[in-house]
N, C-alpha and C positions, 0 to 999 in steps of 0.2 A: 525547317525554317522557323524562326522565332515568331511567337504569337504577336508581339508588338509590331514587327515588320509587316505583318499581314493586316494590321489594323484591328486585330482582335484584342480584347483585354485578357491579361493572364488569369489563370485559374487562381482565385482568391478564396482562402478558407472562410467559411461562414462566420466564424468568430472574429475575423480580422477587423471588421467595422467596430465591434465592441472594444477590441484592443486599442484601436486608434483613438476612439473617443475616451477611453480610460486614460491613455497616455496624455491626452489633452486636459485631463482633470475632470471629466464627466463622471461624477459619483454614481449616477443612475446606470451608466454603462458597466461600471465595475460591479455594481450590485447585481446586474443581470448575469455577468460571468460567475459571480459567487452562487447565485441561485441555480444556474445551469449545472455547475460542477460540484455543488455542495454534497450531494449524496455519494458521489464517487470518492471524494476526498475523505468523507467520514468513514466510508468503507475501508479505504486504505489506512487511515489512522487506527481503525479497529484492529487491523492486522499487526500493527507495530506496537501499540500501547495496550497495556493490560487493563487498566481501570478507566472508568468513564471520564473522570476529570482530565487524565492525561490524553485521552482520545480527543476531547474537545479542545484542549490546549494545543495539541499537535495540529489539528485541522485549522485552527485559527492562525497558527504560526505559518502554515503552508500558504494560506491566503495572503498573509503579510508579505511572505517571500515572493509570491506571484506579483503583487503590486510593485515590489522593488525591482523585479526582473522583467517587467513587461517590455522595457526598451530593448531587451535582447532578442525578443521574438522577431523572426524575419518573415516577410510576406512570401507566400508560396508553400511554406511548410505547414503541415497540419497542426493547428493550435492545440487540439486535444492531445495529440501524441507528445508535443513539446511540453505541455503543462503536466501531463502524467509523469513524464520523465523527471521534470523538475521536482515534482512532489515526491516521487520515489527516492530520488537522491537526497532530498531533505530528510525524509524519514530514516534512511540508512544512517545519515550523519547524526540525527537525533538519537537513534538507538546507540550508536557508538559512544556518543558523549555521555549518555545516561549510564552506560555500562562502566564507565570510568569511576563513577561515584556511587552507584548502588547496583545490586543485582536484582533484576526484576523477576522475583520468584514468588510463586504461590505458597502460602503457608502449608507445609508438608503434613501437619496434623490434620488440617481440613481435608486434604486429598486422601489421606489414609482412612479417615472416618467415612468419607464418601464411598470409596471403593470397597470397604470391608463388608458392607451390608448390601446384599443383592437387591432386596426390596427397596432400599433407599436409593440404590443406583438407578433403578428404573424410574424413580420419581425426581430425577435431577431437573432442576429448573434450568432455564436457558442460561442464567448467570453462572450456575455451577458447571454446566457443560462448557461454557466459554473458558472458565478457569482451568478445566481439565485440558482443553485444547491448548491454551496458553502454556500450561505446564509442559505438555508434549513438545511445543514449539520452542520452549525456553532453551537457550544455549545455542540455537542455530544462528549462523551468521545472517545478517539482515537480508542479503540477496537470496540465500537458500530458503529463508522463511518466506520471502515474497514468491519465489518460484513454486514452492509446494502449495501455497495458498491459492495462487492463480490456477494451478492445475487441478487441485482437489476441491477447493471451495467454490471457485468461480467457474470450474469445469471448462477451462480454456484448453485449446489444443497446444501441443508442443510448439507448433509454428507460431501461434498467436503469442505465446509467452516469450518466445525468442524475439519476435518483433517488438513487443512492449518493453522488454528488458535490455535489448541490444546484444544478447548472448547468441551464440550459435545453437542450432537445435540439439547437437550432440552435448554441448555444455549444459543445456537445460535438462536433458535426460540424466546426466551424471549428477548434477546438483539435486535434482528431485530424488534420485535413488539414495544419495547420501543423507538427504534431509529426512526421508522416510525411515531410514535405518536409525538415525539419531533419535527421532521421535519415538520409535519403538523402544529404544534403550531407555529413554526418559520415563516412559510409562512402565516398562518392565521393572525399573528400579523402585517404583512405588509398590507394585504388586509383590515384590520379593521381600519387602521389609516386614 
């Protein structure tokens, strides 16, 4: 029986009040949504963009898109899931549009210098390690890149990744296997030079 017929209020997402206030033009409510999801969006932007300025720009563009699309959010649906899907789709489109104009590659001379000296390899800074990771991820389709980072970096289960991406669990496993294989090929190409 319907909750409204029983006189009960329907299950409403915790963020729904902030969404309603934001739709009505309440900047403080939208700022609260930004604060609440900023770290997750920056983390997602980190997965899709190589350098810091692109990561910041991508995160900002995601929040602009959120503001534009708030009217599409429907009560009863989990806001976080809806927003993460919107952000993921935006990131995939961003990567596709950037690949049309430029190849987002790491300087191969830098990579070769880094991996050729074992003592230097042990002293890799976080930035250098990130460049190596991005080099390994380079060339992966955006969805494969997301799947492997959710599984390996965020240590999510196959089921969680399937729920977050909308893929079947089998498809997540296949994409992860192919992504790992491509990453190994990318790194192997550096070591074999």
